[in-house]
C-alpha positions, 0 to 999 in steps of 0.5 A, a space after each residue: 817656353 817650356 812647351 817649346 823646349 819639350 817639343 824640341 826635346 821630343 824632336 831630338 829623341 825622335 831624330 835620334 830614333 830615326 837615325 838609328 832605325 833607318 840603318 837597321 831597316 836598310 841592313 835588314 832589307 839588304 839581308 832579305 834581298 840577298 836571301 831572295 836572290 840566293 833562293 832564286 839562284 838555288 831554284 834555277 840550279 835545281 830546275 836545271 838539275 831536274 831537267 837533266 834527270 828527266 832527260 836521263 830518265 827518258 833515255 833509260 825508258 827508251 832503252 828499256 822499251 827497246 830491250 823489251 821489244 828485242 826480248 820478244 822472239 820475233 825481234 831477236 834476229 833484229 837485235 843481233 843484227 843491230 849489235 853486230 852492225 853498231 858495236 862490232 862493225 859488221 855488215 852483210 856481204 852485199 852492203 857497203 859501209 861508209 864512215 864519216 871522218 871528221 876534218 880534225 
């Protein structure tokens, strides 16, 4: 009987330890899962930010290429024409300019 009582005592201790460790393990797992999801969300946001910055960089590079091209002597007249048409609304005497007006 003493061996049986020792075995029961060990089982009770191991059950108490199990009852304490399982919630601790579940809480630790939840914290890890939350951190993983938070990091994934942050990575997604940073990737979107990177795509936006890359698009802005491409626009600036295209504008720089255009300005470099227009800075050459043979393209200065074209540059002045484009500025007059796009920004000032001018047209050549024989041209007709059509404006698209939205319905709203």
